[in-house]
N, C-alpha and C positions, 0 to 999 in steps of 0.2 A: 727673165727676171720679172717678178711681179711687184707692182707698186700699189699703194693704197693711200687714200686721203679720207679724212673724216670731216664731216660738215654737220652742223646742228641747224635744224629748221624748227620754227615754232610748231607746237603740237597741232594747232588749228590749220596748218598748211600741209600736214602729212597726207591727208586724204587727197588733196589737190595733186601732190607729187606722185601719188600712186595712180590716180586716174580711175576711171570706171573699169572694174575688173583688172586693174594693173596695167591699163593701156599706156599711160604716160611713162611709167617705169620701163615697160618693154620698149617703147620708142627710143628712149634715151640709151638703154642697154644695146639695142640693135644698131642704132646709128653710130655709136662710138666703140662698139665691141668691148664693153666694160660690164661689170656686175655691180648692181646696187643692193646693199643690204640695209633695209630700213627698219628701225625699231620704232613702231608707232606709239609706244607708251612714252618714250623719252624725246623723240624727235631726232635721235642720232642717226646719221646716214653714213655708211662706209662705202666708198667707191673702190673697186679693185679692178686691175687690168694690167696688161703688159706695156701699153703705150702711155707714157706719162703725159704727153700732150693731150691725148684724148681724155685722160683723167682730169686734167686741168679744165678742159672745156666742159666736161660733165659736172665738175665741181661748181663752175660758174652757173650752169643751167639749174642745178639744184639750189644754189644760193638765190638765184633770181626768183624761182618759184617760191622759195621760203620768204623772200622779201615782198611777196604780194603780186608778182607778175602772173598773168595767164600763162599756162604751159605752152600754148602755141607761140606766144611772143618770146618766151624764154628759149624755145627751140630755135629761134632765129640766130642764136649764138653758135649754132652749128656752122653757119656761114662765117668763114675766117675774117671777113671784112667787118663783122659786128663786134662790138665791145660792150662790156658791162661794168658799171661803176656804182658804188654806194657812197652816199654822203650821210654822215651821222649828224643829225640836227642838234643833238645834245652837246656836241663840240662847240657850238656857238651860243649855248644858253647859260654859260657861267654858273652851272649847278643850281639854276633857279627854275622851279617848276612853272611859275607864271610866265617867265621869259620863253621857256620851251614851248608852251602852248601858243604864245603870241607868234613865235617864229614859224611854227608849223602852220598856223593860220595864214601867215604872210606868203608862205611857199604855195599853199593850196589856192588861196584867193577866194573871193566870193563866188560860190557855186562852182569852184574848181577852175575858174577863169585863168588865174596866174599859171597854174601847172599846165593847163591846156595850151596857153599862148606860147610858153617856152617849148612845149612839145612840138607845136606847129613850126615855130621859127627855127628849130634846130633839127627837125625831121627825126625825132627820137621818140621812144616810148618811155613814159615816166610814171612811176608809182610812188606815192607817199604812204608808207606803211609803218606803224609803230613809231620808232625813233629815227627812221631812215628815209632817204630819198633814193630810189633805184632808177638808173638810167640805162637804156639799151638803145644802141644805134651804131652808125658808122663812127669811126674814131673822131673825126672832126666835129660831128654833131654832139657826141657825148662830151667832148672837151668844152665846147661852147655852153652846153647846158650846165655842166659842173661849175664853170666860171660864173654863169648867170645866177645860179642858186647860191653860190658862195657870196656873191655881191648882195643879193637880196637878204641873205641871212646876216650880212655885215651891216645892213641898214640902208642900202641904196634904194632909190625910188623905183617902183615898177616901170614907169614910163621911160626912165633912163635906161633900164636894163633892156626893155623891148627895142628901143632905138639903137642901142649898141648891138644887139643881136641882129637886127635888120641890116646894119652896116657890115657886120662880119659875114653875114650870109651872102651879101652882094660881092664882097671881096673874094669869097670862096668860089663863087660862080665865075668870076673873071679869071681866076687861076685855072679852072677846069676848062 
């Protein structure tokens, strides 16, 4: 039985998804035994295959590349211990363009410091692209990063979030 999923990626990310001479597309297809049909004019991507789990992983890889991740980072999703999550910044902006811009600035921080600090404290990869924040890492790290960004977007202070992440990280190390 054949399955298929459709994903839309921004047109400016189609070339990244394809890679040089189709190298990234081939890597994804080979690793997951699926077929990618990419319409470079519209950004529509159709994933076809027999294994629905591989298609789901492929869908996440394509979404991650579409949300601004480097393909090599997105391919880390081939490891079943890695997880991908997207946070829509607009959900916190109450339909205000000025608020949206301010929230996005809060998440990125001066010179990218806030994003980088959360990335380090949660051992994840984070990309702020368009209206979204993309997070890739192990499940615990992604969960902590998501909660941290939701708190930041909700108005919590950066220092409070960093201290909370530090405590959570120590708790996780004790459990391991």
